[in-house]
C-alpha positions as CSV (number, residue, x, y, z in Angstrom):
1,X,62.6,-45.0,-125.0
2,X,63.0,-43.8,-121.6
3,X,63.9,-40.1,-120.6
4,X,65.0,-38.4,-117.8
5,X,63.1,-35.9,-115.6
6,X,63.6,-33.7,-112.7
7,X,61.7,-33.7,-109.5
8,X,62.0,-30.8,-107.1
9,X,62.0,-31.2,-103.6
10,X,60.2,-29.7,-100.2
11,X,63.8,-29.1,-99.3
12,X,64.7,-27.3,-101.8
13,X,67.0,-30.2,-103.9
14,X,66.3,-30.9,-107.7
15,X,66.5,-34.5,-108.2
16,X,67.2,-36.5,-111.1
17,X,64.4,-39.9,-112.5
18,X,64.3,-41.9,-115.1
19,X,60.6,-42.5,-116.7
20,X,59.4,-45.8,-117.6
21,X,56.7,-46.9,-119.5
22,X,55.0,-49.3,-117.2
23,X,56.7,-47.8,-113.4
24,X,55.9,-50.6,-110.7
25,X,52.2,-49.4,-109.4
26,X,51.0,-49.9,-106.3
27,X,47.3,-49.3,-104.5
28,X,48.0,-45.6,-104.2
29,X,51.7,-44.4,-105.9
30,X,53.5,-45.3,-108.7
31,X,57.6,-45.4,-108.8
32,X,60.3,-44.0,-110.9
33,X,63.8,-45.1,-110.3
34,X,66.7,-42.6,-110.0
35,X,69.8,-42.8,-112.9
36,X,71.6,-45.2,-110.6
37,X,68.8,-46.6,-108.7
38,X,69.9,-45.4,-104.6
39,X,67.0,-43.3,-104.4
40,X,63.0,-43.2,-106.1
41,X,60.7,-41.1,-107.0
42,X,56.8,-42.1,-106.0
43,X,54.1,-40.0,-107.4
44,X,50.5,-41.1,-106.4
45,X,48.0,-42.8,-108.6
46,X,45.4,-40.4,-107.7
47,X,46.9,-36.7,-107.4
48,X,43.5,-35.8,-105.5
49,X,44.6,-37.9,-102.5
50,X,47.8,-35.9,-102.1
51,X,45.6,-33.3,-99.6
52,X,47.1,-31.4,-96.6
53,X,46.4,-33.8,-94.5
54,X,49.0,-36.1,-96.2
55,X,51.4,-33.3,-96.3
56,X,51.3,-33.0,-92.9
57,X,51.4,-36.5,-91.5
58,X,54.4,-36.6,-93.9
59,X,56.3,-33.9,-92.4
60,X,55.5,-35.7,-89.2
61,X,56.8,-38.6,-90.3
62,X,60.3,-37.2,-92.1
63,X,60.7,-35.4,-89.4
64,X,60.2,-35.9,-85.4
65,X,59.0,-39.7,-86.2
66,X,62.0,-41.1,-88.0
67,X,64.0,-43.5,-85.8
68,X,66.5,-43.4,-89.4
69,X,67.4,-39.5,-88.4
70,X,69.0,-38.6,-85.5
71,X,67.1,-36.1,-82.9
72,X,70.1,-33.4,-83.9
73,X,69.6,-33.9,-87.4
74,X,65.5,-33.7,-86.9
75,X,64.7,-37.1,-86.7
76,X,63.2,-39.3,-83.6
77,X,63.4,-37.9,-80.0
78,X,66.4,-40.8,-78.1
79,X,68.0,-41.4,-81.5
80,X,71.5,-40.8,-82.0
81,X,73.6,-41.2,-85.4
82,X,74.3,-45.0,-84.6
83,X,70.7,-45.7,-83.7
84,X,69.8,-44.1,-86.7
85,X,72.4,-45.9,-89.0
86,X,70.9,-49.0,-87.3
87,X,67.2,-48.3,-88.5
88,X,68.2,-46.9,-91.9
89,X,68.7,-50.5,-92.4
90,X,65.2,-51.9,-90.9
91,X,63.1,-49.5,-93.1
92,X,63.0,-48.1,-96.6
93,X,62.0,-44.8,-94.7
94,X,61.1,-41.5,-96.7
95,X,63.6,-38.8,-96.6
96,X,61.6,-35.8,-98.6
97,X,58.4,-35.1,-100.1
98,X,58.1,-33.8,-104.1
99,X,56.6,-30.4,-105.0
100,X,56.7,-30.2,-108.3
101,X,55.9,-31.9,-111.2
102,X,53.3,-33.2,-108.9
103,X,53.2,-34.4,-104.9
104,X,55.0,-37.5,-104.1
105,X,57.6,-38.3,-102.2
106,X,61.2,-39.7,-102.3
107,X,62.5,-42.9,-100.2
108,X,65.9,-44.9,-100.7
109,X,66.3,-47.7,-102.9
110,X,66.1,-50.9,-100.7
111,X,69.4,-53.2,-101.1
112,X,70.2,-55.1,-104.2
113,X,69.8,-58.2,-101.6
114,X,66.4,-57.5,-101.8
115,X,65.8,-58.0,-105.8
116,X,65.8,-61.5,-107.1
117,X,68.6,-61.6,-110.0
118,X,69.2,-63.6,-113.0
119,X,70.2,-66.8,-111.0
120,X,67.3,-66.9,-108.4
121,X,65.5,-69.2,-110.8
122,X,65.6,-71.6,-113.4
123,X,62.1,-71.5,-114.1
124,X,61.6,-68.0,-114.5
125,X,62.5,-64.6,-115.1
126,X,62.6,-62.9,-111.7
127,X,65.5,-60.9,-112.5
128,X,64.9,-57.1,-110.9
129,X,62.0,-58.3,-109.2
130,X,61.2,-57.5,-105.3
131,X,61.8,-60.3,-103.3
132,X,58.5,-60.4,-101.8
133,X,57.8,-63.3,-98.9
134,X,54.8,-64.8,-101.0
135,X,57.5,-65.9,-103.2
136,X,59.2,-68.3,-100.5
137,X,55.8,-68.6,-98.5
138,X,54.0,-70.7,-100.8
139,X,53.8,-73.4,-103.7
140,X,56.1,-70.1,-105.7
141,X,58.6,-71.9,-103.4
142,X,59.4,-74.8,-106.2
143,X,60.5,-72.2,-108.5
144,X,63.6,-70.9,-106.6
145,X,67.1,-71.4,-106.6
146,X,68.1,-73.5,-103.8
147,X,70.4,-71.3,-103.3
148,X,67.8,-68.3,-102.2
149,X,65.9,-70.1,-99.6
150,X,67.7,-70.3,-96.9
151,X,67.0,-72.5,-92.9
152,X,65.5,-71.8,-90.4
153,X,68.0,-69.8,-88.1
154,X,67.6,-67.6,-91.4
155,X,64.0,-66.9,-91.0
156,X,64.0,-67.0,-87.3
157,X,66.2,-64.1,-87.4
158,X,64.3,-62.6,-90.5
159,X,61.3,-62.8,-87.6
160,X,63.7,-61.0,-84.8
161,X,64.3,-58.5,-87.2
162,X,60.7,-57.6,-88.0
163,X,59.4,-57.8,-84.6
164,X,62.3,-55.4,-83.9
165,X,61.1,-52.9,-86.5
166,X,57.5,-53.5,-85.4
167,X,58.2,-52.6,-81.7
168,X,59.8,-49.3,-82.2
169,X,57.4,-48.1,-84.3
170,X,55.2,-49.2,-81.6
171,X,57.1,-47.6,-79.2
172,X,56.8,-44.5,-80.7
173,X,53.4,-44.0,-81.0
174,X,53.0,-44.8,-84.5
175,X,51.4,-48.1,-86.3
176,X,52.4,-49.4,-90.1
177,X,48.6,-50.2,-90.3
178,X,49.5,-52.6,-94.0
179,X,52.1,-55.2,-92.6
180,X,51.9,-57.4,-95.2
181,X,53.7,-60.0,-97.7
182,X,53.6,-56.9,-100.0
183,X,55.5,-54.1,-97.8
184,X,58.1,-56.4,-95.8
185,X,60.9,-57.6,-98.6
186,X,63.0,-60.4,-97.1
187,X,66.5,-61.9,-98.3
188,X,66.3,-65.6,-96.6
189,X,69.6,-66.0,-97.4
190,X,71.2,-63.7,-95.3
191,X,68.6,-63.5,-92.7
192,X,67.9,-59.4,-93.1
193,X,64.4,-58.0,-93.8
194,X,63.2,-54.5,-94.7
195,X,59.5,-52.6,-93.5
196,X,58.2,-50.4,-96.9
197,X,55.5,-48.3,-97.6
198,X,56.1,-46.2,-94.5
199,X,54.5,-43.3,-95.6
200,X,51.0,-44.4,-94.4
201,X,52.0,-44.8,-91.1
202,X,49.2,-44.2,-88.6
203,X,49.0,-42.2,-85.6
204,X,46.8,-42.8,-83.2
205,X,44.1,-39.5,-83.0
206,X,46.4,-37.6,-85.3
207,X,46.7,-40.0,-88.5
208,X,44.0,-41.9,-88.7
209,X,45.0,-45.1,-91.4
210,X,44.6,-44.7,-94.9
211,X,44.0,-48.4,-96.0
212,X,42.4,-51.5,-94.3
213,X,44.7,-53.5,-95.0
214,X,45.7,-56.8,-97.0
215,X,43.8,-59.6,-97.4
216,X,45.0,-62.5,-95.3
217,X,46.6,-59.8,-92.9
218,X,44.0,-58.0,-91.9
219,X,43.1,-58.1,-88.0
220,X,39.5,-60.3,-87.8
221,X,37.7,-57.5,-85.9
222,X,38.5,-55.1,-89.0
223,X,37.3,-57.5,-91.5
224,X,34.4,-58.2,-89.4
225,X,33.4,-54.5,-88.9
226,X,34.4,-53.2,-92.5
227,X,30.8,-52.5,-93.8
228,X,29.7,-50.3,-90.8
229,X,29.9,-46.7,-91.5
230,X,33.6,-45.3,-90.7
231,X,31.9,-43.0,-87.9
232,X,30.1,-45.9,-85.9
233,X,32.1,-46.6,-82.6
234,X,31.8,-50.4,-83.6
235,X,34.1,-50.4,-86.3
236,X,37.4,-51.3,-86.0
237,X,39.8,-49.1,-87.5
238,X,43.9,-50.3,-88.1
239,X,46.1,-49.7,-85.5
240,X,49.0,-51.3,-83.3
241,X,47.0,-54.2,-82.4
242,X,46.1,-55.1,-85.2
243,X,49.7,-55.2,-86.1
244,X,50.5,-57.5,-83.6
245,X,47.7,-59.7,-85.8
246,X,49.4,-59.0,-89.5
247,X,53.1,-59.2,-87.1
248,X,52.1,-63.1,-86.0
249,X,50.3,-64.0,-89.2
250,X,54.1,-62.9,-91.2
251,X,56.0,-64.9,-88.5
252,X,54.2,-68.3,-89.1
253,X,54.3,-67.6,-93.0
254,X,57.9,-67.6,-92.2
255,X,58.3,-70.3,-90.2
256,X,55.6,-73.0,-91.8
257,X,55.6,-71.8,-95.1
258,X,51.7,-71.4,-94.4
259,X,49.0,-68.9,-93.5
260,X,47.6,-69.7,-89.9
261,X,44.0,-68.9,-90.9
262,X,43.4,-70.6,-94.3
263,X,42.3,-74.2,-93.8
264,X,39.4,-76.6,-95.4
265,X,36.5,-75.3,-93.2
266,X,33.8,-73.9,-95.3
267,X,32.3,-71.0,-93.5
268,X,29.8,-70.0,-96.1
269,X,28.4,-71.7,-99.0
270,X,26.7,-68.5,-100.3
271,X,29.9,-67.3,-102.5
272,X,33.9,-67.8,-101.7
273,X,33.5,-64.2,-101.6
274,X,31.8,-64.5,-98.2
275,X,33.2,-67.6,-96.9
276,X,36.7,-65.8,-97.3
277,X,34.9,-62.3,-95.7
278,X,34.5,-65.1,-92.6
279,X,37.3,-66.9,-92.7
280,X,39.0,-64.4,-92.1
281,X,36.5,-62.2,-89.6
282,X,34.0,-62.9,-87.8
283,X,35.1,-66.5,-87.9
284,X,38.6,-67.1,-88.5
285,X,39.9,-69.7,-86.5
286,X,43.4,-71.2,-86.1
287,X,44.3,-74.0,-88.4
288,X,46.6,-75.6,-85.2
289,X,43.7,-74.9,-82.8
290,X,44.1,-77.0,-79.8
291,X,40.5,-78.3,-79.4
292,X,38.4,-76.9,-82.3
293,X,40.2,-79.0,-85.1
294,X,37.5,-78.1,-87.6
295,X,39.7,-76.1,-89.3
296,X,42.3,-78.3,-89.9
297,X,44.3,-79.3,-93.0
298,X,45.0,-82.9,-93.3
299,X,48.5,-84.3,-92.6
300,X,49.2,-80.7,-91.0
301,X,53.2,-80.6,-91.0
302,X,55.5,-79.3,-89.4
303,X,53.1,-77.6,-86.0
304,X,53.5,-74.9,-83.3
305,X,54.7,-78.5,-81.2
306,X,57.8,-78.8,-83.4
307,X,59.2,-75.1,-82.9
308,X,59.3,-75.3,-78.8
309,X,57.5,-73.8,-76.1
310,X,58.2,-70.7,-75.9
311,X,57.2,-69.9,-80.0
312,X,54.1,-72.6,-79.6
313,X,53.0,-70.4,-76.6
314,X,53.5,-67.1,-78.2
315,X,51.4,-68.5,-81.3
316,X,48.8,-69.6,-79.3
317,X,48.3,-66.1,-77.8
318,X,48.3,-64.9,-81.0
319,X,45.8,-67.3,-82.7
320,X,43.8,-69.2,-79.7
321,X,43.4,-66.5,-76.9
322,X,44.2,-63.1,-78.9
323,X,42.9,-64.1,-82.7
324,X,39.2,-62.4,-81.5
325,X,40.5,-60.7,-78.5
326,X,43.3,-58.0,-79.7
327,X,43.8,-56.9,-76.0
328,X,45.7,-61.2,-75.4
329,X,47.8,-60.8,-78.3
330,X,51.7,-60.6,-77.6
331,X,53.6,-57.6,-78.3
332,X,56.1,-57.0,-80.6
333,X,58.7,-57.0,-77.7
334,X,57.3,-60.4,-77.1
335,X,58.0,-61.6,-80.1
336,X,61.4,-60.1,-80.7
337,X,62.5,-61.9,-77.0
338,X,60.8,-64.9,-77.8
339,X,62.3,-65.6,-81.4
340,X,65.6,-64.2,-79.6
341,X,65.9,-66.9,-76.6
342,X,64.3,-69.6,-79.7
343,X,67.4,-68.8,-81.7
344,X,69.7,-69.3,-79.3
345,X,68.0,-73.2,-78.6
346,X,68.9,-74.1,-82.2
347,X,71.1,-77.3,-83.4
348,X,72.1,-78.0,-87.1
349,X,70.7,-80.7,-88.5
350,X,72.9,-83.3,-89.5
351,X,71.2,-84.5,-92.6
352,X,72.7,-82.0,-95.5
353,X,69.5,-82.2,-97.3
354,X,67.1,-81.1,-94.8
355,X,65.0,-78.7,-96.1
356,X,65.5,-76.5,-92.2
357,X,69.0,-77.4,-92.0
358,X,68.4,-76.5,-88.3
359,X,66.1,-77.4,-85.4
360,X,65.5,-77.2,-81.6
361,X,65.9,-80.1,-79.7
362,X,62.9,-81.7,-77.3
363,X,64.8,-83.8,-75.8
364,X,68.6,-82.8,-75.6
365,X,69.9,-85.9,-74.6
366,X,68.7,-87.8,-77.4
367,X,68.5,-84.9,-80.0
368,X,65.8,-85.6,-83.4
369,X,65.2,-83.6,-86.2
370,X,61.9,-83.2,-86.4
371,X,61.7,-82.0,-90.1
372,X,63.6,-84.9,-91.2
373,X,63.7,-87.6,-88.3
374,X,67.9,-87.3,-89.0
375,X,69.3,-88.4,-85.5
376,X,71.4,-85.3,-84.0
377,X,75.4,-85.6,-83.0
378,X,74.7,-85.8,-79.4
379,X,78.9,-84.8,-79.4
380,X,78.7,-81.8,-81.9
381,X,76.9,-79.9,-79.4
382,X,77.2,-78.5,-75.3
383,X,74.2,-77.0,-73.4
384,X,74.0,-73.7,-71.4
385,X,71.9,-73.2,-68.4
386,X,72.1,-69.7,-67.0
387,X,70.6,-68.7,-63.5
388,X,70.6,-65.7,-61.4
389,X,70.1,-65.0,-58.0
390,X,66.8,-64.7,-56.4
391,X,66.2,-61.0,-55.3
392,X,65.6,-61.4,-51.6
393,X,66.6,-65.0,-51.0
394,X,70.4,-65.3,-51.0
395,X,71.2,-68.8,-52.1
396,X,68.0,-69.0,-54.3
397,X,68.2,-69.1,-58.0
398,X,66.0,-69.1,-60.9
399,X,66.8,-70.4,-64.2
400,X,66.2,-67.1,-66.8
401,X,67.6,-68.9,-70.2
402,X,69.6,-71.4,-72.2
403,X,71.1,-72.0,-75.2
404,X,72.7,-75.1,-77.2
405,X,76.4,-73.9,-78.2
406,X,78.5,-75.6,-81.3
407,X,82.5,-75.1,-81.8
408,X,83.1,-71.6,-81.9
409,X,80.0,-70.2,-80.2
410,X,79.8,-66.9,-78.8
411,X,78.3,-65.9,-76.0
412,X,77.0,-62.2,-75.6
413,X,76.1,-59.9,-72.8
414,X,72.2,-60.5,-73.1
415,X,73.7,-64.5,-72.2
416,X,75.3,-63.6,-69.2
417,X,73.0,-60.5,-67.7
418,X,69.3,-61.4,-67.2
419,X,68.3,-58.3,-67.3
420,X,70.2,-57.0,-70.4
421,X,68.4,-58.2,-73.9
422,X,69.4,-58.3,-77.4
423,X,68.5,-55.3,-78.7
424,X,69.5,-52.8,-81.3
425,X,70.5,-50.8,-78.3
426,X,72.8,-54.0,-76.6
427,X,76.4,-54.1,-76.3
428,X,77.8,-56.9,-79.3
429,X,81.1,-57.5,-78.0
430,X,81.3,-61.3,-77.9
431,X,82.1,-62.0,-73.4
432,X,83.1,-65.5,-74.5
433,X,83.1,-68.4,-76.5
434,X,83.5,-72.1,-77.0
435,X,85.9,-74.1,-78.2
436,X,86.2,-77.8,-79.1
437,X,89.5,-79.7,-80.2
438,X,90.7,-83.1,-79.4
439,X,87.1,-84.2,-78.1
440,X,87.7,-81.7,-75.4
441,X,85.6,-78.8,-75.0
442,X,86.9,-75.4,-73.5
443,X,85.0,-72.0,-72.4
444,X,87.6,-68.9,-73.4
445,X,86.8,-66.1,-71.2
446,X,86.9,-63.3,-73.6
447,X,85.3,-60.2,-71.4
448,X,83.1,-61.6,-68.3
449,X,84.9,-59.9,-65.4
450,X,85.1,-62.0,-62.2
451,X,84.5,-65.3,-63.8
452,X,85.3,-68.2,-61.5
453,X,85.6,-72.0,-62.3
454,X,83.7,-75.1,-61.1
455,X,87.1,-75.6,-58.7
456,X,86.9,-72.1,-57.5
457,X,89.3,-70.4,-59.2
458,X,89.8,-67.4,-61.5
459,X,89.0,-67.4,-65.1
460,X,90.9,-64.4,-66.6
461,X,90.5,-62.5,-69.5
462,X,91.7,-64.8,-72.5
463,X,91.9,-68.1,-70.7
464,X,90.4,-71.4,-72.2
465,X,88.9,-73.7,-69.2
466,X,88.3,-77.4,-70.0
467,X,84.4,-78.1,-69.6
468,X,83.0,-81.2,-68.1
469,X,79.5,-82.0,-67.8
470,X,78.0,-80.4,-65.0
471,X,80.3,-78.3,-64.4
472,X,79.3,-74.8,-62.9
473,X,81.1,-71.5,-63.2
474,X,79.9,-68.5,-61.6
475,X,80.5,-64.8,-61.7
476,X,81.8,-63.1,-58.4
477,X,79.7,-59.5,-58.5
478,X,76.5,-58.8,-56.7
479,X,73.9,-60.3,-58.2
480,X,76.1,-63.0,-60.2
481,X,75.3,-65.7,-62.8
482,X,75.6,-69.5,-62.4
483,X,76.5,-70.7,-66.1
484,X,75.5,-74.7,-65.8
485,X,77.5,-76.9,-68.4
486,X,75.4,-79.8,-69.9
487,X,77.7,-82.3,-72.8
């Protein structure tokens, strides 16, 4: 029978928790839940691991490096209440240190949507289990109810949020060091994810990594030098550059449901262990390498060619140019922006049974879903191309973005301002939106100041202007933009 116990924290709080016979246990800690399941108490598997350096690290993570607590409340510099609230949904960040009955930490319990329920599978009892991504990105998918699987739009949204979370850590000089399917929980139904196991963050030069990582996500340079003595200068330890490898692996798995390095090539006939060690380490080879196809599975589908040029280039930089050269890997910020731009290009598939539900059209005049080969309804969408004037060259314009829009699609500030990006700080007010009625397309100006119609007249707030193919809208302010319409 379960019983209650009380944890005393360094801040003086007395927190009840429920002792169970088989608490969830990870590589370093085991977990008990509070009676209301709003927080968890975690103790170390090996109490000797809880030395002064770990306590010092935790104090820094809970305090000056904490993006889920405003700077006024003792959190990270530059974080206000709004940003703290935003990032509290992106991380399961520790909030206190336990000193009795033994050393441990207190963390908020992640929201209920990151747990499976009794309806999640007809084949397995998953009720109450964490939504680790390997349930969704491997053959385990076949056991899940269709309602759990999400669609391409939600998977890209999750990837955006994960890249943003990693970018925020790196901007603060931190590294996770063990990004993997175990430490990022996902909910494809809503397009949300949350990063957990924050207590082992790496602060370069101050708090070294405690773990090397997780199989399949460890950067090749870490795996290849793992057997060297820890103080050997040739040994590579986890940090922000190795995070970028793990981030790219996770994003690839989210979009393709497979590991980018796990192919048919045999790297060693000595043993399966050595083959695995080489295949993910020194001799790692992208399964979609453009010239070396020796690790490419047969009938590989879909491929990076099906996700648009932006993501194709990012994946090539991550797994071709940067696989063995960490300096060439795309940053988390580049992933965040590239994924956001790709999300703007998505078109809904007309096939209700399409597994992906959305696709990036290669030919906007004749869109075909690459996943199920269904022809897209060209009349159901329009295309906006956004241009900005080249600085110092009046009258010359360069394209900075584009988007595919269906009816009721909003345009945000980052669409109509070339130097504004969709991040946690950006105003999310709807600047304009589309409407489709009686086979006619309209642009409704909600908040775009100085919007000028193709006929040269002002488009006041609240005004609906009918759009024709080739129409060009302008903004009147200095350094304005052009919005070109394609029907």
